[in-house]
N, C-alpha and C positions, 0 to 999 in steps of 0.2 A: 478653042478659045479664040477671040479674035484681038488682033492688034490693037495696042493702045494707043489714039490717034490725037491724046491729049498733048499740049505744047509743055515743054518742063516747067515752064511760067506756072499754068493752071496746075500742075501735078504737085509744085511745089504748095499752093494755096492748100489744094486739099487736105496734104499731110498737116498743113499747119493748123486747119480747122479741127482736124481730129484729134491731133496734139492737145488742144486746146479743150475739147469735150474730155478727153481722158482725163485731164490734171483737174476739171471740174467734179468731174465724177469721184474721184480720188480722194479730194477735199471733203465732199460728201458724206464717204464711207469713214473717212478717218472721223471726221467730227461727229457721226452718226455713231462710231464706237465708242469715242470719247464719251458721250452722253451714255451710250447704255452701259458701257463699263461704270461710268460715276452712277448712274441708278442702281446696279447693280451691287455696288460697292454701299453704297445707302442703306439699301435693301438688306445687305448682308449684315451692317453695323446695328441697324434697326431689330433685325432679328436677334442678334447678340444681346441688344439690350433688354430684350424682353424675356419676362419670366415664363418659364414652360408652365402650361395648367396644373392644376392640382391631380395627384394621381388619382384616378376613379377607384373609389371602395368595392371590394368586392363583396357581393350581395348572395343570399342564401336563394338557389332556385327551390321552388316549393311544388309538390305533382299532388293535385284535387281529384277525388273520385266525382261518380257521375252524381253527387248531391251536391259538390261543391265543398265537400269537407276536405281539407289538408289530408295524405295520410302518408306523406314522405318527403323530409326536407332533403335536399342532394347533398350537402356539405355539412358534417358536423365538427366544425374547424378545421381549419386548413392547415395542412404541416409544412410549415416555410421556418429555414433555418439559414439567414444569410450568413456567407463568407466573404473573406478579402479574394482577389484573385490570386495572392500567393498562397493562400490555403487551400487551392483548387489543383488536384494533378494536372501537369504541363499536357498527358496525353487527352485529358477531358477538354483543355483549351484549344489544343490543336484539333482536335476530331471535331469541335464543334465549327471550328472555322474551316476547315476542311469540307463537312458534309453541308453546312449551310450556307458559307459566304465566303469563299475563296482568295476574293479581293476584297476582304473587310480593310485592310489594312492602306489600300491605295485608291480604293475610290472615297467620294467626298459625304458618303451616306446614304446616295442612290445610285446603284450599279447602271451606266447608261446601255450595258449590252443588256444587262437580265431587264431593264425598264424597255427597251426596243424590243425583246422577245414577248413581253407580257402584253404589250398595247399591241404588236401583231396578231398575239394568238387571240386577244379579245376582239379585234377586228373580223377576223376569219370566223368566228363561231357567235359574232354578233352578242357578245353576252360581258359579264364582267368578273369572270371567272379566276382570271389570274391575278395573283397578287404579288406585291413587291415582294423578293426574296432577301433583301440584305438583313445583317442582324441588326442594324438600326432601326431600320423599318419597322422589324417587327416588335422591336422594344417598345418604339414610340406607340403601335398599334397597343400593344399590351396595356401599357400604361396609362394612355389617355383616351382612347377611342374604343366604340364600341366594332363586334366583326363583321360590322354591314357590307354586302359586297356593291357599295356605292360609289359613282365618280365622288361624290362630295368628301365622304370618306376619305378616299384615297388622296385627295387634295390636302385634306389636312393633314393626313399621312405625312406627305411630303414636307409642308412646312415644319413640324415637329420634329421629323427626322434631320431637317438643315438644322433649327434652332439645336438640339441636342448635340451634332456634331461641333457648330460653334462652342458650346458649353463646356463640351468634356473632352477628354483624349480618347485616344481609341481604346485603352485598357478599361479606362472608368465604364466605357461602354460596353464593354464586353463584360465586366464583373456583373453590373446591372443584368445583362440578358440571361449570365447563366443563374442568376440568383432568383430570377423571375419566372424562366419556362417550367410549362406544366406537363408533367410526368403521369400522369392519372393517379387514381386512387386516391384523390384532395392531397397530392405532394407537389409542391412548388420550389423549384431551385434545386441545384444540384446536391448540394448538403444533405436535406433531407431525402431526396431522390437515393442518394448514395447509403444512407442510412438504412433505408427500405429495403430495398434489393439487395445490399452486401453486408450490412450491419457494419460497416467502416465509415471513415470521414472521407470526403470527398478528395483531401488530399493524398487518401491512402490507395485509391485506386488503381490498380495494374492496367496495361494496355488493352487487355481481353475485358475487364471489366468496363473500360472507360467507354471504349467503342461500342461495345453494347447498350450500355446505359443511353450516351449521346444519342443514340439512334430513336430512342422510344417517342422523343416530343415530336417527331414528324406524324405521329398517328398513335397516341398513347393507347387507344383500345384494339389497334392493329398490332404493335410492335410491343405490345408490354410482354415482358416474358411470362409474368403470371396467366396471362390469357393466352397467349401463340407462342410458345419459345421457339417454333420452325419460322414465324414471321421476324421474331427479334433476332434469329442467325441472319435470317436473310439480309435483313437491314445492316446488321454488323458488317456484314462482309462489304456491303457499298462503304460504310464508313472506314474502314482498313484499307481499300483500295484508293479512296479519296488522299486518306494522309501517305499514301504511298506515294501519289501524282503527286504530291505537294512536296515530296522529299521529307515528309517528317518521320517516317520510319521506311527500312526496307523492306523488299518483298518477302523475305527469309523472316521478319518478325511478324507482319502481318499475317501469314500463314501459321505462324507458331501461336498465335493471338486467337485466332480463330479455332484452333484445335482445341485449345484449352477448355479443361471442364472447370463451369462455373458453379459455385456453390451458391444460390439464389436462396435468401433466408423467407422462410413461410409469409406469406400474407395474412394480416391480423385479420380476424373475420370481420367481414363486411356486412353480415346480414342486419346486425344491429337489432334482432327480432323486426326486422322492417315486416310492415303489411305487404303482401302480394310481391315477394320478391322477383318471382321470374318475370311477373308482368311489370313492375320496376325497370327490369335489365330489357326489355323489350321495346319500352316506352323511350328510353334512350337510344338502341338501335334505329327506332325510327326517326327521330328526331334528328341526329346527327347523319345518319345516312341519307334518309330519304329525304328530309325537310333541309338539310345542308348547313344546319346551325351546329358549331365548334363545339368542342367537349368543354374549353375553358367557359364560355358563355354559356352553356350548358348548364354546369356545375356552380358557376359565380357569377351569372349575368342579373341575378334576381328575379328570374323568370317564373312566370305565373303558367303551370304546364296542366290543364284540365283535361281528365282522362275518361274514359268509357266505364272504368271499373264498378261494379256494384261491390258494395262491403259485405253485404248478406250473402251474393252468392259467393265471393271469393272465400267466405268461411266456410261455407257450406263446401265448396270442392274440397277444401285442405281436409277437413273433417272427415268425408268420405275415403279420400283416399288413406288417409293414418288409419282408417277403423279398419280397411280391405288391406290393406299391404304393410301396415307398421312402420316404425322409423329406423328398425334395425333390417340387416341381412341385406342382402343384394338385389331381390327383386325391387323392380321400378314401375312407376306409373306416372301418367301423362294425362293431363286433362284441360280442356280449351272448351268455352262456351260462349255464342255470339246469338246475338237477339236477331235472327234471320229479318225480322222487319227492318231495323235500320242498320246493319252489319256492325253494330257496336258489340266489341269483346268483354263480354261481362265478367268472365273469370278465367283464370289460368295458373295450372298446377305444374311445373316442367319439371318435376322429380318429389321425391317423398322428403326431402332433406336438403335445403337449399345452403345450409351452414357448413355442410359435408362435400356437396358438389354443386357448381352453380351451371350446369350444363341443362340447358333448356329442351327437354325432349317433347315440346310442343312443336318444336319448328328444327329441329336437327337430328331428331329420330324419324328415318324414314324407313318401314317394315312394310312386309308384305300385309296388307288388309286384310285377304282371305276374301271369307262371305261378304263382309262390310260393302267391298266392291261392287256385288251384286245389283243395287239399287241402279247403277248408272247404265247397266247393261239392260235394266227391265224400261227404265225411263227412255231409254233408245227403243226399244221393240214397241213400247204404246205409241211413238211418234211415227213408228211404222205398221200401224192400224193393228197391232196384237190387242187383245182383250185379258182383260181377266180369266177368261176360259180357254185361252189358247192352251191346247195341249202337248203334251210328249208323252212316250213311253218311259217309265222309270226301268230302265233294264242296264245292264253293261254294254257300254256302246265304244266305238271306234269313230273317231275324228280324223280323217285324212286332211290334210292341209300341204302346204309348199307345193301345189298342183297334183297333189297326189305322192310326194315321194316322200312323207313322212305323216305318222300317224300320231294322235294324241288320245292316249287311254286314261281319262279320268274316275276317280271313284267315289262314291258316297261315303260320307261319315261311317268308320267302321264296314264299309263295304256291304251297307243296307241298302236292298232295292225292293218295292213293292211290287213292280212287275205289271204295274197297272199304268194307265192312263193320268198323268198329274195337271193341272192346271196352274198358271200362275199364283193364285194366292196360295195353293198347298205348298208349290215348291219355294216362295218366299218365306213362309211359316216355317218349313221343314229344311231351310236351307237346302235344298237340293242341288247337288252338284251338275248331273246329267240335264236337267232343263236348262240350269244355267249356260253350258256349254251349247245345247242346241240353239237356244236362243241369240246367243252371239255369232255363231256359225250363220244363222239364217238373216240376221240383220246387218251381218258384217261386222269385223273388229275394227275396221277404219272409221265407222259411223260411230261406234261406242267410243272410240279414242277422241272423235270429235265433240261428242257429248260431254266426256270429261272435262276438255279442255274450256268447253266453254262456263261448266260447274266450277271451274276454279282450281283444278288441278293441273298441275305443270312439271311434276316429275316427268321421267322417261318412261314411256309406255309404249309398249310393241304390238302388233295385229297379228296374235298369235292365238290360238284355242284357250291355252291357259288363262288369258288375260279374264275371260269371266270370272277366275276363280281367286282374283286378286294375287297374282302371282309378281307385280312390279311395285317395289316401295313407293309409299308416300307416305307425308309427315301428317299426325292428329288435326293439324292447321287446315289442311288441305280438303281434310275429311268432311271436318265441321264446316267449313265454307260451302263444300260441294252440297251436303245434306240440309244447310240454310236455303239454297234455294229450291229445293223440292217443298221445305216449309212454308216458304211464302212464295207459293203458286208459281214456280217457275221462274221468278224475279230473283237474280243474284245481285246482292248489295255488297260493295268493296266492305271487307271488314277494316273496322277503324278502330283506332286504341287513342289516338288525340282528336281532342274535339276543339280546341282552341290554345295559343300560347299568347302570352301578353309579356312585354318587357318591362322594366322596373318601375315605368312610369303610365304604365296602363294600355300601350299602344298594342294593338292586335298585331302579331306578326303573323301569325295563321290562324288561318277558320277551315275546317274540314268540310268538305263536301262529295261524300260518298259517292259514287257512280253507282248508277243501277241499269242492268241489262236485262232485258228478258229472254232467258236462255232456254226457256220450254215453255210448251202451251200449257195455260192456267188448268186446264181440264185434265192434260195428260199428269202434271204433279199431284193434282189431288186425289186421282185414282190410283196413283203410287202411293201417296201417303196411306189411303185406306188399306190398300194390299200390306202395306208395311205396320198397320197398327197388328194385325194377325199374329206378327213375332211376338207380342205379348198377350195372346190369348191362349186358351187351352191346346196344346199341341206346339204351340211354338217354341223356337229356339230360346227365347225372354221369359217364358210363361213362368220360371222360377222365380222372378223379383214381382211376378203382378202384386203380391201382397204390400209391397214398397210403393207400389205405384198406384196412386189416388185421383189420376187425372187421364185423359186421353193422349197417348204418346204413339208415337211411330219410330219404327229402328231395324238395326238389322248389326247382328252378332259375327265375328270376324274369327276363325281360329285357325290359326297355322300350329306346326312343330313347337316354333319360339315366340310365338304371339298373341295376344286375346286381345279384341277388339269390341267395342259396344258404340255404336255411332246412331243417336237419333234426336227424336225432336219433339217439342210440344208446339203451339201456336207461338210461344214466347221467345222458347231458348233452342238451340242446334248446339247438341253437344257429342264431342267424341273424347273418347276415353281407351288409352292403349296401357297393358298390362306387360312387361317382359324383364329381360334380361337386356343391360347394356351391350354384354359380350355376345349376346344371339344364342345362350343357352336353352336347350327344351325346358320348358315349361310344362309343369305337371298338370294333369287335369283338375285338382283344387284349385290351381294358380290360374287355371285359364279361366275359372269361373266367376274370378273377381273381379271382371269389368263392368258385368252387365250389375252388380249392385252398388259399383261405385256411381253407375248413372243413375241409376233409380234412386239410391239416396241424396245424390246433389239434388237431382232435378225436384225433389217433393222438397226438401227443405229452402231450396234456394228459390223457389215457388211458393211457399207456404202460404204467404199475403195475397197471394193472388187465386181467385176464386178457378174452379178447374173451367176450360173451355174447349168446347169443341171446335177442330178443324171446319174451316167455312167452304162448303161448296161453291164453285165460281159458274157461270153460264157454260152450259156444253156439256154439264155432266148429268145423266139419266140413272135412277136406281130402278130396280125390276128385281123379280125375282125368279130365281133360275134354278134349273136342274143340272149339279153340277157333274152326273154321269152321261147325261146326254148333250150338255153344252147349250140345251135349249130353255125356252120360258118354261115355270115352273106352274104346275096347276095341282088340282088334290089327286090326279092320276099320278103324280110321282111319287116316288118312294122317299126321295130326301129333297130338301129346298134349301134355299138360302138367298137373304135379299144382298144383291152384287152393284155396285157402282161401275159404270160405264164411261166414257168419251163417247158424246152423241155421236150414233151413227154405225158404233161397233158391237150393240147391243143384239141380242137375239131376237130373232122374229117370228119365230116359229114355237108353238107349245110342245113340249114334249109328249102330250094324249090328249084326245077329245074331252076330257073331264070338266068339271066346270074350275073357274079361278080359285085362288085359295083366300081362305080368310084371313083377316087384319091381324097380325102376329101381335103377340101379348110378352110380357117379360116373364122368363121362364127360370124364376129362380134355383140356385143350386146347379146350373148347368155354365160351365166356362166361367170367368171373372164376372163380377158385378158388371164392370163396365161394356164388356161384351151385351151383356141382358139390357142395359140402359140404351145401349146404341142402336140395339135392333128395334127398342121400341120407340125411339127418338126418329129412326129415319123411316119408320112406317107413314 
């Protein structure tokens, strides 16, 4: 650093100039600060003098079916009993402040630290997901605003929050908040919630009861002790820890409260003879979890939710389940039906008695599908140039795997074998296990899993030989969606239950645009459909319900020791039916035979107004007469023949003999089902 060569006089002059500058800057800052303070004071006085907006009225939200007809209103009168702060347990008050807004009594309504954290999170994610967390802000939003995640709503919320802080004291705000918060089950406020959960007044709640209850509003569907006690206890532990941190209770008191056994009052029946109650619950789940609409808005925001439900199909599904499984006993059933062309969910039965058990087995029951999984294997095979005439020997067979270190030894049903060559159509009709495992081993288990994923099966699958026999659990919903892609000529349409949501003013909040993906070649899907029709023909595992079916249908049965499945489709509906016990008990032979009649009865009744429709063959499919024994084209020299469909290029080209070609077939009454005869005539 060089020496300062300026004279003392020059240095003095420089200091004087800087002093004057600092003085002018200080005067400006002081003046600006005074003006800013005055403006802020005037703004606060203005807000203090202005009346808060009228409290928004809660409106019933309504569900509509596919025809636009209401089938359920989401609130039948709200359970709300306001009380004063003095009539609320101190544990409840302190727990609410500790877990929701620990700086409630020190901030001016907006917590600077919380606001900075929310803004930082929004900027990082480029979203508006982080909301304000103070009690006053939550109250302002619940009383005066919608739950939209928009900047304009947040700005209004900030203004109303400041107004509330200027016009009410902290205890008044807290009392309003505790009387306003939503506990699920159409219940608002701590008094009504205390009566619902524990059958007592809010002022009489113990520490254990208060800490469990005040955790529920964070997510009423997730933390309700009626719906998930494990989640409720986990949330209770967080509340108790927050109270310990704030010095409200001791650690010993927290531990004792957590261990205390709570006696929850049974919830009154919510089914209310509702139409499609399991479907109704699924709609709530989709709207709240997938579409991010809050539960209070869903219940009380006056929403109009248009769904895909078909009332006739739903009634047919409930009737078929009731007829086959009954309403008493422990045997359960589930059914879900999807229009494969649109992905619209038309009917859903999650169990045989919603009033007794709200557990939706369509989604939450994952069981081994058994042989009903085999079409996934065969679709993979057709994609690898297998044909309906690809044959394997039906005999006891060992399948080495894991580089020969292990052996898989499957058995056919009842350990019966023909000791003959079987082709794919015969194997599907008779549900032959040896053929299925041969096919999986030859096409590769990893390729089969890839096919399953494209078709919409997301459950865990492992590349083992046993995969061919459906040894990995899946849900009825996954199976219906997967078979729908076969019915729709290889196009998987995203399953959809909500078509449109409008707010109370008719503004569209959501409109469905189901994704469509080509997951399989159309010709291969059609050939597999034709093969699966054999399940309902003479000799097929579904032949016993042929008299119930008056239209073309394709499908596959599946039976394990504990589960029975029938998954199938017509051009209009893809349906999965499961029958079994929640506890995984062994099912009897009679119980195992209930899934197919449920499918048949439901399908016929649901489509009663729809004329029978043949599956439409796409380009790339050829039909030829073949000799099943030789696997060659058939002529008059063949002992047997059948009309078979092939993916173009995989059909045989050589004849079985040198004899003349076969004459055109004619219907043959009395052999097989009427549909089998009609189909042979039609395809000629």
